[in-house]
C-alpha positions in Angstrom: -19.2 25.9 -33.0 -20.0 22.8 -30.8 -17.9 19.8 -30.0 -16.3 18.2 -33.1 -14.8 14.7 -33.1 -12.7 15.1 -36.3 -8.9 14.7 -36.4 -8.3 17.2 -39.3 -7.4 20.0 -36.9 -4.7 17.9 -35.3 -1.1 17.8 -36.4 0.6 14.8 -38.0 2.6 12.4 -35.8 5.8 14.0 -37.1 4.5 17.4 -35.9 3.7 18.9 -39.3 0.5 20.9 -39.8 -2.2 19.5 -42.0 -4.3 21.6 -44.4 -8.0 21.5 -43.3 -9.7 20.8 -46.6 -13.3 20.6 -45.5 -15.7 22.1 -43.0 -17.1 20.4 -39.9 -19.7 17.7 -40.6 -22.7 16.9 -38.5 -21.7 13.2 -38.2 -18.4 14.3 -36.6 -20.2 16.3 -33.8 -20.1 15.3 -30.2 -22.1 16.3 -27.1 -21.0 17.5 -23.6 -20.5 14.8 -20.9 -23.5 13.9 -18.7 -21.4 14.0 -15.5 -24.1 11.9 -13.7 -24.3 12.6 -10.0 -25.8 10.8 -7.0 -29.3 11.9 -6.2 -33.0 11.4 -6.9 -33.4 9.7 -10.3 -33.5 12.3 -13.2 -33.0 11.0 -16.8 -33.2 13.0 -20.0 -33.9 11.4 -23.4 -31.7 12.6 -26.3 -32.7 12.2 -29.9 -29.7 10.9 -31.7 -28.6 9.8 -35.2 -31.1 7.6 -37.0 -34.0 8.8 -34.9 -32.8 6.6 -32.0 -32.8 7.6 -28.4 -30.2 7.8 -25.7 -31.0 8.1 -22.0 -28.8 10.7 -20.4 -28.9 10.1 -16.6 -28.3 13.4 -14.7 -28.9 11.9 -11.3 -29.1 8.3 -10.1 -29.3 6.8 -6.6 -29.9 3.1 -7.3 -28.6 0.4 -9.6 -28.5 -3.4 -10.2 -25.3 -5.0 -9.0 -24.2 -8.5 -9.7 -22.4 -10.7 -7.2 -20.5 -12.9 -9.6 -19.3 -15.7 -7.3 -22.8 -16.2 -5.9 -24.5 -15.7 -9.2 -27.1 -13.3 -7.9 -28.1 -9.7 -8.7 -29.8 -7.2 -6.4 -31.0 -3.6 -6.8 -29.4 -1.5 -4.2 -28.7 2.1 -3.1 -25.5 3.9 -4.3 -23.7 5.6 -1.4 -20.5 7.2 -2.6 -17.9 7.4 -5.4 -14.5 6.4 -3.9 -12.0 5.8 -6.8 -11.6 6.5 -10.5 -8.4 5.4 -12.2 -8.8 8.0 -15.0 -9.3 11.2 -13.0 -9.4 12.2 -9.3 -11.7 15.1 -10.3 -14.4 12.6 -11.1 -14.1 11.3 -7.5 -14.2 14.8 -6.0 -17.4 15.7 -8.0 -18.8 12.1 -7.3 -19.5 11.5 -11.0 -21.0 8.1 -11.9 -19.1 7.0 -15.0 -18.2 3.6 -16.4 -15.6 1.8 -14.3 -15.9 4.2 -11.4 -15.4 2.4 -8.0 -18.4 3.1 -5.8 -19.8 2.1 -2.4 -23.2 0.6 -2.2 -25.6 -0.5 0.5 -25.0 -4.3 1.2 -28.5 -4.9 2.9 -30.2 -6.6 -0.1 -27.2 -9.0 -0.5 -27.1 -9.8 3.2 -30.8 -10.6 3.2 -30.4 -12.9 0.2 -27.4 -14.6 1.8 -29.2 -15.3 5.0 -32.3 -16.7 3.1 -30.1 -18.8 0.8 -27.6 -20.3 3.3 -29.3 -19.7 6.6 -26.2 -17.8 7.8 -26.1 -14.1 8.9 -23.2 -12.3 7.1 -21.4 -9.2 8.2 -22.0 -9.7 11.9 -19.3 -8.4 14.3 -17.3 -11.0 16.2 -18.9 -10.1 19.6 -22.4 -10.6 18.2 -21.8 -13.8 16.2 -23.0 -16.2 18.9 -26.2 -14.3 19.4 -26.8 -14.2 15.6 -26.2 -17.9 15.2 -28.7 -18.6 18.0 -31.2 -16.3 16.4 -31.0 -18.1 13.0 -31.2 -21.5 14.8 -34.4 -20.5 16.5 -36.1 -19.7 13.1 -38.7 -22.2 12.1 -38.0 -23.7 8.7 -39.6 -26.6 6.8 -37.5 -29.8 6.6 -37.2 -29.3 2.8 -35.6 -25.8 3.3 -33.3 -27.2 6.0 -32.1 -29.9 3.7 -31.5 -27.4 0.9 -29.5 -25.1 3.2 -27.5 -28.0 4.6 -26.6 -29.0 1.0 -25.6 -25.5 0.1 -23.4 -25.2 3.2 -21.1 -27.9 1.9 -19.8 -25.6 -0.9 -20.2 -22.3 0.9 -17.1 -20.0 0.9 -17.0 -16.3 1.7 -14.0 -14.1 1.1 -12.9 -12.6 4.5 -12.5 -9.2 2.8 -16.1 -9.3 1.6 -17.2 -10.4 5.1 -15.4 -7.2 6.4 -17.2 -5.1 3.8 -20.6 -6.5 4.8 -19.8 -5.7 8.5 -18.8 -2.1 7.6 -22.1 -1.6 5.8 -20.4 -0.4 2.6 -19.7 -2.8 -0.3 -17.2 -1.9 -3.1 -18.6 -2.2 -6.6 -17.5 -1.3 -10.1 -19.8 0.4 -12.6 -20.0 -1.5 -15.8 -22.9 0.4 -17.6 -22.6 3.9 -19.1 -25.0 6.1 -17.1 -24.7 9.0 -19.6 -25.7 6.7 -22.5 -28.1 4.1 -21.0 -29.6 6.0 -18.1 -28.7 3.2 -15.7 -25.9 2.7 -13.2 -25.4 -1.1 -13.1 -22.2 -3.0 -12.1 -20.7 -5.8 -10.2 -19.4 -6.5 -6.6 -15.6 -6.4 -6.4 -14.1 -9.7 -5.3 -10.7 -11.6 -5.0 -7.7 -10.0 -6.7 -9.7 -7.0 -8.0 -11.0 -6.2 -4.5 -7.4 -6.5 -3.1 -6.1 -4.1 -5.8 -8.7 -1.4 -5.3 -8.4 -1.7 -1.4 -4.7 -1.0 -1.8 -5.3 1.9 -4.1 -7.7 3.5 -1.6 -5.3 3.0 1.2 -2.6 4.8 -0.9 -4.8 7.7 -1.5 -5.5 8.1 2.3 -1.8 8.3 3.1 
């Protein structure tokens, strides 16, 4: 019979049964969930109402992620699904859905940060001195040096983010709908949001 999105088969709020006075309609039909997984990109096109197309991602391994406080976006590799507030089953099966909390590869962001500020990010304490010397040895034009010096005045980096960069896994939230748009895009978790999800992940491990 297929998936139907009508409410005629449901009982009233009071618990009484409703008489079903008409048959299922095509415009009330639904489709099975995409349950997008992590893997080599595989996207199906689906012909939908009005002759339009939806892009049903079956597997995805990359996405565009925005770093809000630095106002930059980078395409990066998706590593793992670690949390989903709606259902733990979606974490176990590693389903990419909207608002899933995932881990991504921070390398593109680290490269951008170094180029933008002239500072290596995500370096372990023991190696910081060597990294600072290495960046100081790089030959830059006077113009670039002035630009980086100006940017340094307003530079701030959340210690929690610094830690994430050092661990090689950055927490992000998915904001697109992979089963509808065929893309897995999102944003880097920061501030209170990052604190909240870090706490939730620690709770799950206990």
